[in-house]
C-alpha positions as CSV (number, residue, x, y, z in Angstrom):
1,G,-43.9,134.5,136.8
2,A,-45.4,131.2,135.1
3,G,-42.5,131.3,132.8
4,A,-40.3,131.2,135.7
5,V,-42.2,128.5,138.1
6,A,-42.3,126.5,134.6
7,E,-38.7,126.6,134.7
8,E,-37.7,125.8,138.5
9,K,-40.5,122.7,137.4
10,E,-38.4,121.8,134.6
11,L,-35.1,122.4,136.7
12,R,-36.2,120.1,139.3
13,Q,-37.3,117.2,136.9
14,R,-33.9,117.3,134.7
15,F,-31.4,118.2,137.0
16,M,-30.1,117.7,140.2
17,A,-29.1,121.6,141.0
18,P,-29.1,124.8,138.6
19,P,-26.7,124.6,135.9
20,V,-23.7,127.2,136.6
21,S,-24.2,128.7,133.9
22,G,-27.9,129.3,134.1
23,L,-30.7,128.0,132.3
24,R,-31.8,130.8,130.6
25,E,-28.2,131.8,129.5
26,L,-27.9,128.3,128.4
27,R,-31.3,128.0,126.3
28,R,-30.1,131.8,124.9
29,R,-27.0,130.3,123.1
30,R,-28.5,126.9,122.8
31,R,-27.3,126.3,119.5
32,E,-23.7,126.6,120.9
33,L,-21.6,123.7,121.4
34,R,-20.4,124.9,125.3
35,S,-24.0,124.8,125.7
36,R,-24.9,121.7,124.5
37,M,-21.9,119.9,126.3
38,E,-23.1,121.9,129.5
39,L,-26.6,120.3,129.2
40,L,-25.3,117.3,128.7
41,I,-22.9,116.9,131.7
42,M,-26.2,117.9,133.7
43,E,-28.3,115.1,132.4
44,T,-25.6,112.5,132.3
45,Q,-24.6,113.7,135.9
46,A,-29.2,113.4,136.5
47,E,-28.9,110.0,135.3
48,M,-26.2,108.8,137.3
49,C,-27.2,110.0,140.5
50,R,-31.0,108.6,140.2
51,A,-30.2,105.5,139.3
52,L,-27.8,105.1,141.8
53,A,-30.0,106.8,144.5
54,D,-32.9,103.4,142.9
55,L,-30.5,101.4,144.1
56,D,-29.5,102.2,147.9
57,P,-32.7,104.3,148.3
58,G,-31.6,104.8,152.2
59,A,-28.7,106.8,151.2
60,S,-29.1,110.6,150.7
61,F,-26.9,112.5,148.3
62,A,-25.7,115.3,149.6
63,I,-26.0,118.3,146.6
64,D,-23.4,121.2,146.9
65,S,-23.5,123.5,144.4
66,W,-20.0,125.9,144.4
67,E,-18.6,129.3,142.9
68,R,-15.1,129.6,141.7
69,K,-14.2,133.1,142.4
70,E,-11.8,133.0,139.0
71,G,-14.5,132.2,136.8
72,G,-17.6,128.9,137.1
73,G,-18.2,126.8,139.6
74,G,-19.5,122.9,139.8
75,I,-22.0,120.8,141.5
76,S,-21.2,117.4,143.6
77,C,-23.4,115.2,144.2
78,V,-22.2,112.6,146.5
79,L,-23.5,109.2,148.5
80,Q,-21.4,108.4,151.6
81,D,-21.7,105.1,153.8
82,G,-25.3,103.6,152.1
83,E,-26.0,99.7,152.3
84,V,-24.7,99.8,148.9
85,F,-22.4,102.3,147.5
86,E,-19.7,103.0,150.5
87,K,-18.6,106.6,148.3
88,A,-20.5,107.3,145.4
89,G,-19.4,111.1,143.5
90,V,-21.1,112.6,140.3
91,N,-19.2,116.0,139.9
92,V,-20.2,118.6,137.5
93,S,-17.8,121.4,136.7
94,V,-17.7,124.7,134.4
95,V,-14.7,126.6,134.9
96,S,-13.1,129.9,133.1
97,G,-10.8,132.5,133.4
98,L,-6.6,132.2,132.5
99,L,-4.9,129.1,132.5
100,S,-2.2,128.5,135.6
101,E,1.4,128.5,134.2
102,E,2.1,124.7,135.4
103,A,-1.5,124.0,133.5
104,A,0.1,125.0,130.8
105,R,3.3,123.4,130.8
106,Q,1.3,119.9,131.7
107,M,-0.7,120.6,128.1
108,R,2.6,121.7,125.9
109,S,4.0,118.4,127.0
110,R,1.0,116.3,125.2
111,G,2.3,118.3,122.1
112,K,-0.2,121.4,121.9
113,S,1.7,124.8,121.3
114,L,-0.1,127.3,123.1
115,K,0.7,130.9,122.5
116,A,0.3,132.9,125.1
117,K,-0.5,136.9,125.0
118,D,1.5,138.5,127.8
119,G,2.0,135.1,129.2
120,K,-1.9,134.9,129.4
121,L,-3.9,132.0,128.1
122,P,-8.2,132.5,128.7
123,F,-9.5,129.3,129.2
124,C,-12.9,127.2,129.5
125,A,-13.5,124.2,131.1
126,M,-16.5,121.8,131.6
127,G,-16.4,118.2,132.4
128,V,-18.6,115.6,134.6
129,S,-16.7,112.9,136.6
130,S,-17.5,110.2,138.4
131,V,-16.0,107.8,140.3
132,I,-18.4,105.0,142.6
133,H,-17.5,102.6,145.2
134,P,-19.2,99.9,146.7
135,K,-19.3,98.2,149.4
136,N,-19.6,94.9,148.2
137,P,-16.3,93.1,147.0
138,H,-18.5,91.4,144.4
139,V,-19.7,94.9,143.1
140,P,-16.6,96.7,140.6
141,T,-15.5,100.7,141.1
142,M,-16.4,102.5,138.0
143,H,-15.7,104.9,137.1
144,F,-16.2,107.7,134.0
145,N,-15.4,111.8,132.8
146,Y,-16.2,113.5,130.1
147,R,-14.8,116.7,129.4
148,Y,-14.4,119.6,127.1
149,F,-11.9,121.9,126.3
150,E,-11.1,125.4,124.4
151,I,-8.1,128.1,125.0
152,E,-7.5,131.3,123.3
153,E,-4.0,131.9,121.8
154,A,-2.3,135.3,121.6
155,D,-3.8,135.6,117.6
156,G,-7.3,135.3,118.5
157,T,-7.9,131.1,117.1
158,K,-9.3,128.8,119.6
159,Q,-8.1,126.1,120.1
160,W,-10.5,123.3,121.4
161,W,-11.2,119.3,122.2
162,F,-12.9,116.4,124.0
163,G,-11.6,114.1,126.3
164,G,-13.2,111.0,128.7
165,G,-13.5,107.9,129.1
166,T,-15.1,105.3,131.4
167,D,-13.5,102.4,132.8
168,L,-13.8,99.5,135.4
169,T,-12.2,98.1,138.7
170,P,-13.2,94.9,140.2
171,T,-12.3,93.4,143.3
172,Y,-12.5,89.9,141.8
173,L,-12.9,88.8,138.0
174,N,-16.2,87.9,136.5
175,E,-15.8,87.6,133.0
176,E,-19.5,87.7,132.1
177,D,-19.8,91.3,133.6
178,A,-16.1,92.5,132.1
179,I,-18.2,91.5,128.6
180,H,-21.3,93.2,129.3
181,F,-19.1,96.6,130.2
182,H,-16.7,96.3,127.4
183,K,-19.4,95.4,125.2
184,T,-22.1,98.2,126.4
185,L,-19.3,100.9,125.6
186,K,-18.2,99.2,121.9
187,E,-21.4,99.5,121.0
188,A,-21.7,103.1,121.9
189,C,-18.3,103.1,120.0
190,D,-19.7,101.0,116.8
191,K,-22.2,103.9,116.2
192,H,-19.8,106.3,114.9
193,D,-16.5,104.6,113.5
194,L,-15.8,101.1,114.2
195,K,-11.8,101.8,114.8
196,L,-12.8,103.6,117.6
197,Y,-13.3,101.2,120.4
198,P,-10.0,99.5,119.9
199,K,-7.6,102.2,119.6
200,Y,-9.1,104.0,122.9
201,K,-9.9,100.7,124.6
202,K,-5.9,100.3,124.3
203,W,-5.6,103.8,125.5
204,C,-7.4,103.0,128.5
205,D,-5.0,100.0,129.2
206,D,-2.0,102.6,128.2
207,Y,-4.0,105.6,130.4
208,F,-4.5,103.6,133.8
209,Y,-1.1,102.0,134.0
210,I,0.4,102.2,138.2
211,K,4.1,102.1,136.8
212,H,5.5,101.5,139.9
213,R,3.4,98.3,140.4
214,G,3.4,97.0,136.5
215,E,-0.3,96.6,137.1
216,R,-3.3,98.2,135.3
217,R,-5.6,100.2,137.7
218,G,-9.0,98.0,136.3
219,I,-9.7,96.0,134.0
220,G,-10.5,99.4,131.4
221,G,-13.0,100.4,128.9
222,I,-12.6,103.3,127.0
223,F,-10.4,106.4,127.2
224,F,-9.2,109.2,124.9
225,D,-8.0,112.9,125.2
226,D,-7.2,116.0,122.9
227,M,-9.7,114.7,120.2
228,N,-10.7,117.3,118.2
229,S,-11.4,115.8,114.9
230,P,-13.5,115.0,112.1
231,S,-15.4,117.8,113.6
232,K,-17.1,119.6,116.2
233,E,-20.8,117.9,116.3
234,E,-18.8,115.0,114.9
235,V,-16.7,114.6,118.4
236,F,-19.9,116.1,120.3
237,Q,-21.7,112.7,119.2
238,F,-19.6,110.5,120.1
239,V,-19.0,112.1,123.6
240,K,-22.5,112.4,123.9
241,S,-22.9,107.8,123.1
242,C,-20.5,106.7,125.3
243,A,-22.3,109.9,128.0
244,K,-25.5,108.1,127.3
245,A,-23.9,104.6,127.9
246,V,-22.6,105.1,131.4
247,V,-25.9,103.9,133.4
248,P,-26.7,100.8,131.0
249,C,-22.7,99.6,131.3
250,Y,-22.7,99.6,135.1
251,I,-26.0,99.9,136.6
252,P,-27.2,95.9,135.5
253,I,-23.7,95.0,137.1
254,V,-24.4,96.4,140.3
255,K,-27.6,94.9,140.2
256,K,-26.4,91.3,139.6
257,H,-23.9,91.8,142.5
258,C,-25.3,93.9,145.3
259,H,-27.0,91.7,147.8
260,D,-24.1,89.0,147.2
261,S,-22.3,87.4,150.1
262,F,-19.1,87.8,151.3
263,T,-16.3,87.1,153.5
264,P,-14.5,89.8,155.7
265,E,-11.1,87.9,153.5
266,E,-12.7,89.4,150.5
267,K,-13.2,92.6,152.1
268,L,-10.0,93.2,153.4
269,W,-8.7,92.2,149.5
270,Q,-11.2,94.9,148.2
271,Q,-9.5,97.5,150.7
272,L,-6.1,96.1,149.7
273,R,-7.0,96.9,146.1
274,R,-8.4,100.1,146.9
275,G,-5.2,101.0,147.9
276,R,-3.9,101.0,144.6
277,Y,-6.8,103.1,143.0
278,V,-5.3,106.0,146.0
279,E,-1.9,105.3,144.4
280,F,-2.7,105.8,140.8
281,N,-5.3,108.4,141.8
282,L,-3.2,110.9,143.4
283,L,-0.2,109.8,141.7
284,Y,-0.8,109.5,137.9
285,D,-3.8,110.7,137.0
286,R,-4.2,113.7,134.9
287,G,-7.1,115.1,136.2
288,T,-6.5,115.3,139.4
289,K,-3.2,116.9,138.4
290,F,-4.6,120.1,136.6
291,G,-7.6,119.9,139.3
292,L,-4.8,120.4,142.1
293,L,-2.6,123.1,139.8
294,T,-5.9,125.4,139.3
295,P,-6.2,128.1,140.9
296,G,-9.4,128.4,143.2
297,S,-10.3,124.8,142.1
298,R,-12.7,122.5,144.7
299,I,-10.3,119.9,146.7
300,E,-13.0,117.6,147.9
301,S,-14.5,117.9,144.5
302,I,-11.1,116.7,143.2
303,L,-10.5,113.8,146.1
304,M,-14.0,112.7,145.8
305,S,-12.6,110.0,143.2
306,L,-11.0,108.3,146.7
307,P,-12.6,105.8,148.5
308,L,-13.5,106.1,152.0
309,T,-11.2,103.4,153.0
310,A,-8.4,101.5,151.8
311,R,-5.3,99.9,153.2
312,W,-1.8,99.0,152.7
313,E,-0.2,96.0,154.0
314,Y,3.5,95.3,154.2
315,M,4.5,92.4,151.3
316,H,0.6,90.9,150.6
317,N,1.0,88.6,147.9
318,P,-2.0,86.1,147.4
319,P,-1.3,82.5,146.8
320,E,-0.7,81.3,143.3
321,S,-4.2,80.4,141.5
322,S,-6.4,81.8,143.9
323,K,-9.3,84.8,143.3
324,E,-7.0,87.3,144.0
325,A,-4.1,86.2,141.4
326,E,-6.6,85.4,139.0
327,I,-7.8,89.6,139.0
328,L,-3.5,90.4,139.3
329,E,-2.8,88.6,136.2
330,V,-6.0,90.0,134.0
331,L,-4.3,93.8,135.5
332,R,-1.0,92.8,134.7
333,N,-2.0,91.5,131.0
334,P,-4.9,93.1,130.1
335,K,-7.8,91.2,128.2
336,D,-9.4,91.7,125.0
337,W,-13.0,91.0,126.1
338,V,-15.4,91.5,122.9
339,H,-13.7,90.1,119.8
């Protein structure tokens, strides 16, 4: 009837695809945090995809809704081989079921006491994650992820936490852009507590560390995990502020540089930096590891973060005081961009 038609129309305007839990179900349970978080990640996906499509109008998004037989599913939106973006993906996933032994072990190693009932831990996890790899080496790569986790222990108590972050990986350093990016994230954090930005900025620098290279993956941003205080509502509001900052912290930088001219040498350096990106994601990234350990997960969506192309050259060392050496210095010794 008319209700269904109106619902369809609202879906098309607001989201990239129908939500995993269904609009009706989300409405029915709209006071619950799980539903509000699912709507937030759907909105964040749509906001970023619209912004990307506006910048790269010739390119089209592949939109895939997928189901996980163990419970839940997701929506992957990927733009590939555009004029501006080499590969840009925004994923939403809402999954539930039983935590694998391997995944539980990973969480216990972070200090969670998870008491399983007959070795079974029911969980629900949802999040939005995105990696944007532009063509032009003067436009940085960007990544963000915001997620919510709930685990039911043997005695019925529920453990919950939020995690997430937004970070920037430039091929060449542009201080003005670095300041804009960090300032926008700091403003989002400062709305809630002035201690958050310095704490999460440091956590980001520590987390995105490529140990075997002695380099950070990029110039950072914010990163946090296992966040479950002061209260569910306050943490959700903080995550919401961060999610609302992903478009304004990054899209102006893309607009500013997407038509900059570049040389084949600069493109080559971008490819080598992309190689580092791949090294971090496959060896250290927690989300990638969790995804690969979770039965029935969608591999193509998990590996969406990898660039279309990357390069490894034997013993490549840029000359001192070159633009290439300048970014390496910042990756080896992170800077404070906002104070």
